[in-house]
Every structure is written in C-alpha cells, then in structure tokens.
N, CA, C, O and the ligand as a Tripos MOL2 file, in Angstrom:
@<TRIPOS>MOLECULE
protein
  297   295    75     0     0
PROTEIN
NO_CHARGES

@<TRIPOS>ATOM
      1 N           0.8320   -1.2110    0.0000 N.3       1 MET1
      2 CA          0.0000    0.0000    0.0000 C.3       1 MET1
      3 C           0.8640    1.2560    0.0000 C.2       1 MET1
      4 O           1.8980    1.3270    0.6630 O.2       1 MET1
      5 N           0.4190    2.2150   -0.7420 N.am      2 SER2
      6 CA          1.1850    3.4480   -0.8290 C.3       2 SER2
      7 C           1.0110    4.2870    0.4370 C.2       2 SER2
      8 O          -0.0800    4.3970    0.9970 O.2       2 SER2
      9 N           2.1040    4.8610    0.8550 N.am      3 LYS3
     10 CA          2.0470    5.7820    1.9970 C.3       3 LYS3
     11 C           1.4830    7.1250    1.5690 C.2       3 LYS3
     12 O           1.0000    7.9040    2.3910 O.2       3 LYS3
     13 N           1.5510    7.3810    0.2870 N.am      4 PHE4
     14 CA          1.1800    8.7000   -0.1910 C.3       4 PHE4
     15 C          -0.3160    8.7930   -0.4220 C.2       4 PHE4
     16 O          -0.8990    8.0410   -1.2030 O.2       4 PHE4
     17 N          -0.8990    9.7120    0.2610 N.am      5 LYS5
     18 CA         -2.3180    9.9390    0.1180 C.3       5 LYS5
     19 C          -2.4960   11.1200   -0.8190 C.2       5 LYS5
     20 O          -1.8760   12.1690   -0.6480 O.2       5 LYS5
     21 N          -3.3380   10.9330   -1.7910 N.am      6 GLU6
     22 CA         -3.5500   12.0430   -2.7070 C.3       6 GLU6
     23 C          -4.2950   13.1590   -2.0050 C.2       6 GLU6
     24 O          -5.2710   12.9370   -1.2890 O.2       6 GLU6
     25 N          -3.8080   14.3510   -2.2310 N.am      7 LYS7
     26 CA         -4.4100   15.5020   -1.5740 C.3       7 LYS7
     27 C          -5.1140   16.3780   -2.5930 C.2       7 LYS7
     28 O          -4.6980   16.4880   -3.7460 O.2       7 LYS7
     29 N          -6.1690   16.9820   -2.1450 N.am      8 TYR8
     30 CA         -6.9130   17.8820   -3.0190 C.3       8 TYR8
     31 C          -7.3100   19.1310   -2.2670 C.2       8 TYR8
     32 O          -7.5800   19.1000   -1.0660 O.2       8 TYR8
     33 N          -7.3380   20.2170   -2.9880 N.am      9 LEU9
     34 CA         -7.8970   21.4500   -2.4630 C.3       9 LEU9
     35 C          -9.3650   21.4510   -2.8600 C.2       9 LEU9
     36 O          -9.6990   21.6060   -4.0340 O.2       9 LEU9
     37 N         -10.2390   21.2770   -1.8750 N.am     10 VAL10
     38 CA        -11.6510   21.0780   -2.1640 C.3      10 VAL10
     39 C         -12.3740   22.4230   -2.2210 C.2      10 VAL10
     40 O         -12.3060   23.2070   -1.2740 O.2      10 VAL10
     41 N         -13.0560   22.6860   -3.3130 N.am     11 PRO11
     42 CA        -13.8020   23.9500   -3.4240 C.3      11 PRO11
     43 C         -15.0050   23.9680   -2.4960 C.2      11 PRO11
     44 O         -15.5340   22.9180   -2.1310 O.2      11 PRO11
     45 N         -15.4330   25.1670   -2.1170 N.am     12 THR12
     46 CA        -16.5830   25.2950   -1.2260 C.3      12 THR12
     47 C         -17.8280   25.7570   -1.9740 C.2      12 THR12
     48 O         -18.9500   25.5240   -1.5250 O.2      12 THR12
     49 N         -17.6300   26.4050   -3.1050 N.am     13 VAL13
     50 CA        -18.7520   27.0010   -3.8200 C.3      13 VAL13
     51 C         -19.4500   26.0030   -4.7520 C.2      13 VAL13
     52 O         -20.6350   26.1450   -5.0510 O.2      13 VAL13
     53 N         -18.7080   25.0030   -5.2010 N.am     14 PHE14
     54 CA        -19.3150   24.0250   -6.1020 C.3      14 PHE14
     55 C         -18.7460   22.6400   -5.8140 C.2      14 PHE14
     56 O         -17.6930   22.4930   -5.1930 O.2      14 PHE14
     57 N         -19.4700   21.6390   -6.2810 N.am     15 ARG15
     58 CA        -18.9960   20.2670   -6.1340 C.3      15 ARG15
     59 C         -18.2500   19.8690   -7.3960 C.2      15 ARG15
     60 O         -18.8130   19.8820   -8.4910 O.2      15 ARG15
     61 N         -16.9890   19.5170   -7.2390 N.am     16 PRO16
     62 CA        -16.2250   19.1880   -8.4450 C.3      16 PRO16
     63 C         -16.6140   17.8520   -9.0630 C.2      16 PRO16
     64 O         -16.3510   17.6230  -10.2440 O.2      16 PRO16
     65 N         -17.2310   16.9700   -8.2920 N.am     17 ASN17
     66 CA        -17.5390   15.6290   -8.7640 C.3      17 ASN17
     67 C         -18.4560   15.6720   -9.9890 C.2      17 ASN17
     68 O         -19.6050   16.1070   -9.9050 O.2      17 ASN17
     69 N         -17.9340   15.2190  -11.1150 N.am     18 GLY18
     70 CA        -18.7270   15.1970  -12.3430 C.3      18 GLY18
     71 C         -18.8270   16.5380  -13.0410 C.2      18 GLY18
     72 O         -19.5150   16.6620  -14.0540 O.2      18 GLY18
     73 N         -18.1540   17.5340  -12.5150 N.am     19 HIS19
     74 CA        -18.2210   18.8680  -13.1010 C.3      19 HIS19
     75 C         -17.5830   18.8790  -14.4940 C.2      19 HIS19
     76 O         -16.6300   18.1480  -14.7640 O.2      19 HIS19
     77 N         -18.1270   19.7190  -15.3610 N.am     20 TRP20
     78 CA        -17.5830   19.7630  -16.7260 C.3      20 TRP20
     79 C         -16.1460   20.2710  -16.7610 C.2      20 TRP20
     80 O         -15.4360   20.0520  -17.7420 O.2      20 TRP20
     81 N         -15.7210   20.9330  -15.7190 N.am     21 MET21
     82 CA        -14.3430   21.4320  -15.7270 C.3      21 MET21
     83 C         -13.3250   20.4020  -15.2230 C.2      21 MET21
     84 O         -12.1190   20.6490  -15.2470 O.2      21 MET21
     85 N         -13.8180   19.2580  -14.7720 N.am     22 VAL22
     86 CA        -12.8900   18.2120  -14.3360 C.3      22 VAL22
     87 C         -11.9900   17.8200  -15.5110 C.2      22 VAL22
     88 O         -12.4660   17.5710  -16.6190 O.2      22 VAL22
     89 N         -10.7170   17.7730  -15.2540 N.am     23 GLY23
     90 CA         -9.7660   17.4530  -16.3150 C.3      23 GLY23
     91 C          -9.1210   18.6960  -16.9130 C.2      23 GLY23
     92 O          -8.1590   18.6030  -17.6750 O.2      23 GLY23
     93 N          -9.6620   19.8660  -16.5580 N.am     24 THR24
     94 CA         -9.0750   21.1100  -17.0370 C.3      24 THR24
     95 C          -7.7650   21.3770  -16.3070 C.2      24 THR24
     96 O          -7.6600   21.1870  -15.0950 O.2      24 THR24
     97 N          -6.7910   21.8120  -17.0520 N.am     25 ILE25
     98 CA         -5.4870   22.1200  -16.4690 C.3      25 ILE25
     99 C          -5.1810   23.5970  -16.6850 C.2      25 ILE25
    100 O          -5.2460   24.0980  -17.8070 O.2      25 ILE25
    101 N          -4.8500   24.2810  -15.6040 N.am     26 TRP26
    102 CA         -4.4740   25.6840  -15.6780 C.3      26 TRP26
    103 C          -2.9730   25.8080  -15.4370 C.2      26 TRP26
    104 O          -2.4790   25.4090  -14.3820 O.2      26 TRP26
    105 N          -2.2530   26.3530  -16.3980 N.am     27 PRO27
    106 CA         -0.8320   26.5950  -16.1560 C.3      27 PRO27
    107 C          -0.6450   27.8270  -15.2750 C.2      27 PRO27
    108 O          -1.2690   28.8630  -15.5080 O.2      27 PRO27
    109 N           0.2120   27.7120  -14.2680 N.am     28 VAL28
    110 CA          0.4570   28.8220  -13.3500 C.3      28 VAL28
    111 C           1.9540   29.0530  -13.2410 C.2      28 VAL28
    112 O           2.7350   28.1190  -13.0620 O.2      28 VAL28
    113 N           2.3340   30.3130  -13.3530 N.am     29 LYS29
    114 CA          3.7490   30.6520  -13.2140 C.3      29 LYS29
    115 C           4.1110   30.7730  -11.7450 C.2      29 LYS29
    116 O           3.4430   31.4680  -10.9800 O.2      29 LYS29
    117 N           5.1610   30.0960  -11.3690 N.am     30 GLY30
    118 CA          5.6450   30.2020  -10.0070 C.3      30 GLY30
    119 C           6.4860   31.4440   -9.8150 C.2      30 GLY30
    120 O           6.8270   32.1290  -10.7800 O.2      30 GLY30
    121 N           6.8210   31.7350   -8.5710 N.am     31 SER31
    122 CA          7.5440   32.9650   -8.2640 C.3      31 SER31
    123 C           8.9530   32.9590   -8.8580 C.2      31 SER31
    124 O           9.5420   34.0160   -9.0790 O.2      31 SER31
    125 N           9.4820   31.7790   -9.1100 N.am     32 LYS32
    126 CA         10.8290   31.7140   -9.6690 C.3      32 LYS32
    127 C          10.8260   31.5090  -11.1780 C.2      32 LYS32
    128 O          11.8500   31.1770  -11.7760 O.2      32 LYS32
    129 N           9.6670   31.7100  -11.7800 N.am     33 GLY33
    130 CA          9.5760   31.6090  -13.2240 C.3      33 GLY33
    131 C           9.2610   30.2120  -13.7220 C.2      33 GLY33
    132 O           9.0300   30.0130  -14.9150 O.2      33 GLY33
    133 N           9.2500   29.2410  -12.8170 N.am     34 ASN34
    134 CA          8.8970   27.8940  -13.2600 C.3      34 ASN34
    135 C           7.3840   27.7700  -13.3770 C.2      34 ASN34
    136 O           6.6350   28.4810  -12.7070 O.2      34 ASN34
    137 N           6.9550   26.8750  -14.2210 N.am     35 GLU35
    138 CA          5.5330   26.7530  -14.4590 C.3      35 GLU35
    139 C           4.9740   25.4870  -13.8180 C.2      35 GLU35
    140 O           5.5640   24.4100  -13.9050 O.2      35 GLU35
    141 N           3.8210   25.6480  -13.1720 N.am     36 TYR36
    142 CA          3.1570   24.5180  -12.5500 C.3      36 TYR36
    143 C           1.7940   24.3280  -13.1910 C.2      36 TYR36
    144 O           1.2590   25.2260  -13.8420 O.2      36 TYR36
    145 N           1.2520   23.1510  -12.9930 N.am     37 SER37
    146 CA         -0.0630   22.8650  -13.5540 C.3      37 SER37
    147 C          -1.0470   22.5710  -12.4390 C.2      37 SER37
    148 O          -0.8320   21.6850  -11.6120 O.2      37 SER37
    149 N          -2.1360   23.3350  -12.4340 N.am     38 VAL38
    150 CA         -3.2190   23.0760  -11.4930 C.3      38 VAL38
    151 C          -4.3210   22.3620  -12.2680 C.2      38 VAL38
    152 O          -4.7660   22.8290  -13.3170 O.2      38 VAL38
    153 N          -4.7470   21.2370  -11.7380 N.am     39 GLU39
    154 CA         -5.7590   20.4530  -12.4430 C.3      39 GLU39
    155 C          -6.9610   20.2120  -11.5370 C.2      39 GLU39
    156 O          -6.8230   19.9920  -10.3340 O.2      39 GLU39
    157 N          -8.1480   20.2580  -12.1500 N.am     40 LEU40
    158 CA         -9.3500   19.9400  -11.3860 C.3      40 LEU40
    159 C          -9.6880   18.4580  -11.5530 C.2      40 LEU40
    160 O          -9.8450   17.9620  -12.6690 O.2      40 LEU40
    161 N          -9.7950   17.7750  -10.4320 N.am     41 HIS41
    162 CA        -10.1940   16.3720  -10.4100 C.3      41 HIS41
    163 C         -11.5870   16.2740   -9.7870 C.2      41 HIS41
    164 O         -12.1430   17.2690   -9.3220 O.2      41 HIS41
    165 N         -12.1310   15.0780   -9.7860 N.am     42 ASP42
    166 CA        -13.4400   14.8580   -9.1670 C.3      42 ASP42
    167 C         -13.4730   15.2650   -7.6980 C.2      42 ASP42
    168 O         -14.5200   15.6380   -7.1670 O.2      42 ASP42
    169 N         -12.3260   15.1880   -7.0560 N.am     43 LYS43
    170 CA        -12.2860   15.4850   -5.6170 C.3      43 LYS43
    171 C         -11.7840   16.8800   -5.2960 C.2      43 LYS43
    172 O         -11.7970   17.2910   -4.1360 O.2      43 LYS43
    173 N         -11.3510   17.5970   -6.2870 N.am     44 GLY44
    174 CA        -10.8690   18.9420   -6.0330 C.3      44 GLY44
    175 C          -9.6560   19.2640   -6.8930 C.2      44 GLY44
    176 O          -9.3130   18.5280   -7.8190 O.2      44 GLY44
    177 N          -9.0220   20.3740   -6.5660 N.am     45 PHE45
    178 CA         -7.8630   20.8050   -7.3370 C.3      45 PHE45
    179 C          -6.5920   20.1840   -6.7810 C.2      45 PHE45
    180 O          -6.4790   19.9180   -5.5850 O.2      45 PHE45
    181 N          -5.6430   19.9590   -7.6740 N.am     46 ASN46
    182 CA         -4.3020   19.7530   -7.1750 C.3      46 ASN46
    183 C          -3.2950   20.4210   -8.0890 C.2      46 ASN46
    184 O          -3.6170   20.8380   -9.2020 O.2      46 ASN46
    185 N          -2.0710   20.5150   -7.5990 N.am     47 CYS47
    186 CA         -1.0160   21.2390   -8.2830 C.3      47 CYS47
    187 C           0.2170   20.3460   -8.2430 C.2      47 CYS47
    188 O           0.4050   19.5710   -7.3050 O.2      47 CYS47
    189 N           1.0490   20.4590   -9.2620 N.am     48 ASP48
    190 CA          2.2160   19.5850   -9.2790 C.3      48 ASP48
    191 C           3.4650   20.2320   -8.6760 C.2      48 ASP48
    192 O           4.5770   19.7480   -8.8870 O.2      48 ASP48
    193 N           3.2860   21.3240   -7.9250 N.am     49 CYS49
    194 CA          4.4480   21.9390   -7.2930 C.3      49 CYS49
    195 C           4.8060   21.1810   -6.0040 C.2      49 CYS49
    196 O           3.9610   20.4820   -5.4440 O.2      49 CYS49
    197 N           6.0380   21.3170   -5.5410 N.am     50 PRO50
    198 CA          6.4630   20.5950   -4.3310 C.3      50 PRO50
    199 C           5.6590   20.9880   -3.0890 C.2      50 PRO50
    200 O           5.4070   20.1510   -2.2220 O.2      50 PRO50
    201 N           5.2660   22.2390   -3.0050 N.am     51 GLY51
    202 CA          4.5090   22.7120   -1.8510 C.3      51 GLY51
    203 C           3.1740   22.0060   -1.7150 C.2      51 GLY51
    204 O           2.7480   21.6540   -0.6150 O.2      51 GLY51
    205 N           2.5210   21.8040   -2.8490 N.am     52 PHE52
    206 CA          1.2270   21.1290   -2.7900 C.3      52 PHE52
    207 C           1.3970   19.6690   -2.4140 C.2      52 PHE52
    208 O           0.6360   19.1270   -1.6120 O.2      52 PHE52
    209 N           2.3960   19.0440   -2.9970 N.am     53 THR53
    210 CA          2.6620   17.6460   -2.6940 C.3      53 THR53
    211 C           2.8990   17.4660   -1.1970 C.2      53 THR53
    212 O           2.4990   16.4610   -0.6080 O.2      53 THR53
    213 N           3.5450   18.4420   -0.6000 N.am     54 PHE54
    214 CA          3.8890   18.3680    0.8120 C.3      54 PHE54
    215 C           2.7290   18.7500    1.7320 C.2      54 PHE54
    216 O           2.4480   18.0620    2.7130 O.2      54 PHE54
    217 N           2.0640   19.8500    1.4020 N.am     55 ARG55
    218 CA          1.0440   20.3830    2.3200 C.3      55 ARG55
    219 C          -0.3890   20.1380    1.8790 C.2      55 ARG55
    220 O          -1.3130   20.2270    2.6880 O.2      55 ARG55
    221 N          -0.5840   19.8270    0.5970 N.am     56 GLY56
    222 CA         -1.9450   19.6650    0.0880 C.3      56 GLY56
    223 C          -2.6120   20.9890   -0.1990 C.2      56 GLY56
    224 O          -3.8290   21.0700   -0.3670 O.2      56 GLY56
    225 N          -1.8000   22.0230   -0.2530 N.am     57 SER57
    226 CA         -2.3240   23.3410   -0.5650 C.3      57 SER57
    227 C          -1.1720   24.2030   -1.0590 C.2      57 SER57
    228 O          -0.0270   24.0060   -0.6530 O.2      57 SER57
    229 N          -1.4660   25.1400   -1.9180 N.am     58 CYS58
    230 CA         -0.4190   26.0610   -2.3590 C.3      58 CYS58
    231 C          -1.0860   27.2840   -2.9580 C.2      58 CYS58
    232 O          -2.2900   27.2890   -3.2150 O.2      58 CYS58
    233 N          -0.2890   28.3220   -3.1770 N.am     59 LYS59
    234 CA         -0.8900   29.5660   -3.6740 C.3      59 LYS59
    235 C          -1.3690   29.4320   -5.1100 C.2      59 LYS59
    236 O          -2.2840   30.1420   -5.5270 O.2      59 LYS59
    237 N          -0.7600   28.5300   -5.8690 N.am     60 HIS60
    238 CA         -1.2050   28.3420   -7.2620 C.3      60 HIS60
    239 C          -2.6230   27.7730   -7.3000 C.2      60 HIS60
    240 O          -3.5030   28.3020   -7.9790 O.2      60 HIS60
    241 N          -2.8240   26.6780   -6.5530 N.am     61 SER61
    242 CA         -4.1490   26.0480   -6.5580 C.3      61 SER61
    243 C          -5.1860   26.9820   -5.9360 C.2      61 SER61
    244 O          -6.3380   27.0180   -6.3670 O.2      61 SER61
    245 N          -4.7670   27.7350   -4.9220 N.am     62 GLN62
    246 CA         -5.7130   28.6650   -4.2940 C.3      62 GLN62
    247 C          -6.1040   29.7990   -5.2390 C.2      62 GLN62
    248 O          -7.2500   30.2460   -5.2560 O.2      62 GLN62
    249 N          -5.1310   30.2540   -6.0230 N.am     63 ALA63
    250 CA         -5.4230   31.3210   -6.9900 C.3      63 ALA63
    251 C          -6.4180   30.8320   -8.0400 C.2      63 ALA63
    252 O          -7.3480   31.5520   -8.4050 O.2      63 ALA63
    253 N          -6.2210   29.6180   -8.5170 N.am     64 ILE64
    254 CA         -7.1320   29.0620   -9.5210 C.3      64 ILE64
    255 C          -8.5070   28.8060   -8.9110 C.2      64 ILE64
    256 O          -9.5330   29.0610   -9.5410 O.2      64 ILE64
    257 N          -8.5170   28.3050   -7.6910 N.am     65 LEU65
    258 CA         -9.7810   28.0670   -6.9960 C.3      65 LEU65
    259 C         -10.5980   29.3560   -6.9120 C.2      65 LEU65
    260 O         -11.7940   29.3690   -7.2050 O.2      65 LEU65
    261 N          -9.9380   30.4250   -6.5110 N.am     66 LYS66
    262 CA        -10.6250   31.7170   -6.3920 C.3      66 LYS66
    263 C         -11.1410   32.1950   -7.7320 C.2      66 LYS66
    264 O         -12.2570   32.7030   -7.8420 O.2      66 LYS66
    265 N         -10.3170   32.0260   -8.7410 N.am     67 LYS67
    266 CA        -10.6780   32.4600  -10.0830 C.3      67 LYS67
    267 C         -11.9100   31.6860  -10.5700 C.2      67 LYS67
    268 O         -12.8650   32.2710  -11.0810 O.2      67 LYS67
    269 N         -11.8690   30.3810  -10.4050 N.am     68 VAL68
    270 CA        -12.9670   29.5320  -10.8700 C.3      68 VAL68
    271 C         -14.2390   29.8240  -10.0780 C.2      68 VAL68
    272 O         -15.3250   29.9250  -10.6480 O.2      68 VAL68
    273 N         -14.0960   29.9590   -8.7620 N.am     69 GLU69
    274 CA        -15.2730   30.2390   -7.9460 C.3      69 GLU69
    275 C         -15.8250   31.6270   -8.2460 C.2      69 GLU69
    276 O         -17.0330   31.8460   -8.1550 O.2      69 GLU69
    277 N         -14.9640   32.5480   -8.5960 N.am     70 GLY70
    278 CA        -15.4010   33.8930   -8.9560 C.3      70 GLY70
    279 C         -16.2820   33.8700  -10.1950 C.2      70 GLY70
    280 O         -17.2780   34.5890  -10.2850 O.2      70 GLY70
    281 N         -15.8950   33.0290  -11.1470 N.am     71 VAL71
    282 CA        -16.6610   32.8900  -12.3900 C.3      71 VAL71
    283 C         -18.0200   32.2360  -12.1140 C.2      71 VAL71
    284 O         -18.9930   32.4630  -12.8330 O.2      71 VAL71
    285 N         -18.0590   31.4200  -11.0540 N.am     72 MET72
    286 CA        -19.2560   30.6400  -10.7900 C.3      72 MET72
    287 C         -20.3020   31.3300   -9.9310 C.2      72 MET72
    288 O         -21.2980   30.7050   -9.5670 O.2      72 MET72
    289 N         -20.1080   32.5840   -9.6020 N.am     73 GLU73
    290 CA        -21.1230   33.2640   -8.8020 C.3      73 GLU73
    291 C         -22.3350   33.5920   -9.6670 C.2      73 GLU73
    292 O         -22.3210   34.5510  -10.4390 O.2      73 GLU73
    293 N         -23.3580   32.8020   -9.5310 N.am     74 TRP74
    294 CA        -24.5610   32.9700  -10.3310 C.3      74 TRP74
    295 C         -25.7940   32.7580   -9.5320 C.2      74 TRP74
    296 O         -26.8990   32.8640  -10.0630 O.2      74 TRP74
    297 ZN          1.3060   24.8600   -6.5480 Zn       75 ZN75
@<TRIPOS>BOND
     1     1     2 1
     2     2     3 1
     3     3     4 2
     4     3     5 am
     5     5     6 1
     6     6     7 1
     7     7     8 2
     8     7     9 am
     9     9    10 1
    10    10    11 1
    11    11    12 2
    12    11    13 am
    13    13    14 1
    14    14    15 1
    15    15    16 2
    16    15    17 am
    17    17    18 1
    18    18    19 1
    19    19    20 2
    20    19    21 am
    21    21    22 1
    22    22    23 1
    23    23    24 2
    24    23    25 am
    25    25    26 1
    26    26    27 1
    27    27    28 2
    28    27    29 am
    29    29    30 1
    30    30    31 1
    31    31    32 2
    32    31    33 am
    33    33    34 1
    34    34    35 1
    35    35    36 2
    36    35    37 am
    37    37    38 1
    38    38    39 1
    39    39    40 2
    40    39    41 am
    41    41    42 1
    42    42    43 1
    43    43    44 2
    44    43    45 am
    45    45    46 1
    46    46    47 1
    47    47    48 2
    48    47    49 am
    49    49    50 1
    50    50    51 1
    51    51    52 2
    52    51    53 am
    53    53    54 1
    54    54    55 1
    55    55    56 2
    56    55    57 am
    57    57    58 1
    58    58    59 1
    59    59    60 2
    60    59    61 am
    61    61    62 1
    62    62    63 1
    63    63    64 2
    64    63    65 am
    65    65    66 1
    66    66    67 1
    67    67    68 2
    68    67    69 am
    69    69    70 1
    70    70    71 1
    71    71    72 2
    72    71    73 am
    73    73    74 1
    74    74    75 1
    75    75    76 2
    76    75    77 am
    77    77    78 1
    78    78    79 1
    79    79    80 2
    80    79    81 am
    81    81    82 1
    82    82    83 1
    83    83    84 2
    84    83    85 am
    85    85    86 1
    86    86    87 1
    87    87    88 2
    88    87    89 am
    89    89    90 1
    90    90    91 1
    91    91    92 2
    92    91    93 am
    93    93    94 1
    94    94    95 1
    95    95    96 2
    96    95    97 am
    97    97    98 1
    98    98    99 1
    99    99   100 2
   100    99   101 am
   101   101   102 1
   102   102   103 1
   103   103   104 2
   104   103   105 am
   105   105   106 1
   106   106   107 1
   107   107   108 2
   108   107   109 am
   109   109   110 1
   110   110   111 1
   111   111   112 2
   112   111   113 am
   113   113   114 1
   114   114   115 1
   115   115   116 2
   116   115   117 am
   117   117   118 1
   118   118   119 1
   119   119   120 2
   120   119   121 am
   121   121   122 1
   122   122   123 1
   123   123   124 2
   124   123   125 am
   125   125   126 1
   126   126   127 1
   127   127   128 2
   128   127   129 am
   129   129   130 1
   130   130   131 1
   131   131   132 2
   132   131   133 am
   133   133   134 1
   134   134   135 1
   135   135   136 2
   136   135   137 am
   137   137   138 1
   138   138   139 1
   139   139   140 2
   140   139   141 am
   141   141   142 1
   142   142   143 1
   143   143   144 2
   144   143   145 am
   145   145   146 1
   146   146   147 1
   147   147   148 2
   148   147   149 am
   149   149   150 1
   150   150   151 1
   151   151   152 2
   152   151   153 am
   153   153   154 1
   154   154   155 1
   155   155   156 2
   156   155   157 am
   157   157   158 1
   158   158   159 1
   159   159   160 2
   160   159   161 am
   161   161   162 1
   162   162   163 1
   163   163   164 2
   164   163   165 am
   165   165   166 1
   166   166   167 1
   167   167   168 2
   168   167   169 am
   169   169   170 1
   170   170   171 1
   171   171   172 2
   172   171   173 am
   173   173   174 1
   174   174   175 1
   175   175   176 2
   176   175   177 am
   177   177   178 1
   178   178   179 1
   179   179   180 2
   180   179   181 am
   181   181   182 1
   182   182   183 1
   183   183   184 2
   184   183   185 am
   185   185   186 1
   186   186   187 1
   187   187   188 2
   188   187   189 am
   189   189   190 1
   190   190   191 1
   191   191   192 2
   192   191   193 am
   193   193   194 1
   194   194   195 1
   195   195   196 2
   196   195   197 am
   197   197   198 1
   198   198   199 1
   199   199   200 2
   200   199   201 am
   201   201   202 1
   202   202   203 1
   203   203   204 2
   204   203   205 am
   205   205   206 1
   206   206   207 1
   207   207   208 2
   208   207   209 am
   209   209   210 1
   210   210   211 1
   211   211   212 2
   212   211   213 am
   213   213   214 1
   214   214   215 1
   215   215   216 2
   216   215   217 am
   217   217   218 1
   218   218   219 1
   219   219   220 2
   220   219   221 am
   221   221   222 1
   222   222   223 1
   223   223   224 2
   224   223   225 am
   225   225   226 1
   226   226   227 1
   227   227   228 2
   228   227   229 am
   229   229   230 1
   230   230   231 1
   231   231   232 2
   232   231   233 am
   233   233   234 1
   234   234   235 1
   235   235   236 2
   236   235   237 am
   237   237   238 1
   238   238   239 1
   239   239   240 2
   240   239   241 am
   241   241   242 1
   242   242   243 1
   243   243   244 2
   244   243   245 am
   245   245   246 1
   246   246   247 1
   247   247   248 2
   248   247   249 am
   249   249   250 1
   250   250   251 1
   251   251   252 2
   252   251   253 am
   253   253   254 1
   254   254   255 1
   255   255   256 2
   256   255   257 am
   257   257   258 1
   258   258   259 1
   259   259   260 2
   260   259   261 am
   261   261   262 1
   262   262   263 1
   263   263   264 2
   264   263   265 am
   265   265   266 1
   266   266   267 1
   267   267   268 2
   268   267   269 am
   269   269   270 1
   270   270   271 1
   271   271   272 2
   272   271   273 am
   273   273   274 1
   274   274   275 1
   275   275   276 2
   276   275   277 am
   277   277   278 1
   278   278   279 1
   279   279   280 2
   280   279   281 am
   281   281   282 1
   282   282   283 1
   283   283   284 2
   284   283   285 am
   285   285   286 1
   286   286   287 1
   287   287   288 2
   288   287   289 am
   289   289   290 1
   290   290   291 1
   291   291   292 2
   292   291   293 am
   293   293   294 1
   294   294   295 1
   295   295   296 2
@<TRIPOS>SUBSTRUCTURE
     1 MET1         2 RESIDUE 1 A MET
     2 SER2         6 RESIDUE 1 A SER
     3 LYS3        10 RESIDUE 1 A LYS
     4 PHE4        14 RESIDUE 1 A PHE
     5 LYS5        18 RESIDUE 1 A LYS
     6 GLU6        22 RESIDUE 1 A GLU
     7 LYS7        26 RESIDUE 1 A LYS
     8 TYR8        30 RESIDUE 1 A TYR
     9 LEU9        34 RESIDUE 1 A LEU
    10 VAL10       38 RESIDUE 1 A VAL
    11 PRO11       42 RESIDUE 1 A PRO
    12 THR12       46 RESIDUE 1 A THR
    13 VAL13       50 RESIDUE 1 A VAL
    14 PHE14       54 RESIDUE 1 A PHE
    15 ARG15       58 RESIDUE 1 A ARG
    16 PRO16       62 RESIDUE 1 A PRO
    17 ASN17       66 RESIDUE 1 A ASN
    18 GLY18       70 RESIDUE 1 A GLY
    19 HIS19       74 RESIDUE 1 A HIS
    20 TRP20       78 RESIDUE 1 A TRP
    21 MET21       82 RESIDUE 1 A MET
    22 VAL22       86 RESIDUE 1 A VAL
    23 GLY23       90 RESIDUE 1 A GLY
    24 THR24       94 RESIDUE 1 A THR
    25 ILE25       98 RESIDUE 1 A ILE
    26 TRP26      102 RESIDUE 1 A TRP
    27 PRO27      106 RESIDUE 1 A PRO
    28 VAL28      110 RESIDUE 1 A VAL
    29 LYS29      114 RESIDUE 1 A LYS
    30 GLY30      118 RESIDUE 1 A GLY
    31 SER31      122 RESIDUE 1 A SER
    32 LYS32      126 RESIDUE 1 A LYS
    33 GLY33      130 RESIDUE 1 A GLY
    34 ASN34      134 RESIDUE 1 A ASN
    35 GLU35      138 RESIDUE 1 A GLU
    36 TYR36      142 RESIDUE 1 A TYR
    37 SER37      146 RESIDUE 1 A SER
    38 VAL38      150 RESIDUE 1 A VAL
    39 GLU39      154 RESIDUE 1 A GLU
    40 LEU40      158 RESIDUE 1 A LEU
    41 HIS41      162 RESIDUE 1 A HIS
    42 ASP42      166 RESIDUE 1 A ASP
    43 LYS43      170 RESIDUE 1 A LYS
    44 GLY44      174 RESIDUE 1 A GLY
    45 PHE45      178 RESIDUE 1 A PHE
    46 ASN46      182 RESIDUE 1 A ASN
    47 CYS47      186 RESIDUE 1 A CYS
    48 ASP48      190 RESIDUE 1 A ASP
    49 CYS49      194 RESIDUE 1 A CYS
    50 PRO50      198 RESIDUE 1 A PRO
    51 GLY51      202 RESIDUE 1 A GLY
    52 PHE52      206 RESIDUE 1 A PHE
    53 THR53      210 RESIDUE 1 A THR
    54 PHE54      214 RESIDUE 1 A PHE
    55 ARG55      218 RESIDUE 1 A ARG
    56 GLY56      222 RESIDUE 1 A GLY
    57 SER57      226 RESIDUE 1 A SER
    58 CYS58      230 RESIDUE 1 A CYS
    59 LYS59      234 RESIDUE 1 A LYS
    60 HIS60      238 RESIDUE 1 A HIS
    61 SER61      242 RESIDUE 1 A SER
    62 GLN62      246 RESIDUE 1 A GLN
    63 ALA63      250 RESIDUE 1 A ALA
    64 ILE64      254 RESIDUE 1 A ILE
    65 LEU65      258 RESIDUE 1 A LEU
    66 LYS66      262 RESIDUE 1 A LYS
    67 LYS67      266 RESIDUE 1 A LYS
    68 VAL68      270 RESIDUE 1 A VAL
    69 GLU69      274 RESIDUE 1 A GLU
    70 GLY70      278 RESIDUE 1 A GLY
    71 VAL71      282 RESIDUE 1 A VAL
    72 MET72      286 RESIDUE 1 A MET
    73 GLU73      290 RESIDUE 1 A GLU
    74 TRP74      294 RESIDUE 1 A TRP
    75 ZN75       297 GROUP 0 **** ****
C-alpha cells in the first residue's frame, strides 16, 4: 500500500464531482519563473508543485480556486 495519500484542495462554492471542468489544467507561473499545472479532479484541485505535494495546498491552486469560484457566482 502506498504511503502517499492524494491531496486535493476542495472547493466550497461548487462540487467538483462530475463537473464539466474536471480534467481542465491551468498553467500557473511560479515565483521563480517555473511553471506549474493546477488540475481539477473529481475530488478537487491539485497542483504539481512541491509545496502542494507536501502540504496539500499552495498559492497556485488557491489562486485558480478563487478564479474559478469567482466565475461561478450565479
Ligand atoms: Zn502549486
């Protein structure tokens, strides 16, 4: 069994499960110029940066979460 538990940043405004945006990948520039990818999964967002892997949260995924939730205010 893997020790690594997949982590997700779970949105509060909408349910990602089955959402049409699942599978969408947003490229995000990191502070050092490197590029990361934030992806929406059925369980929430994740990011491929080291910070997210470690903490399950990062500013890239949070920025995308805010952006997506901002669009969804209806
Ligand atoms: Zn990140």
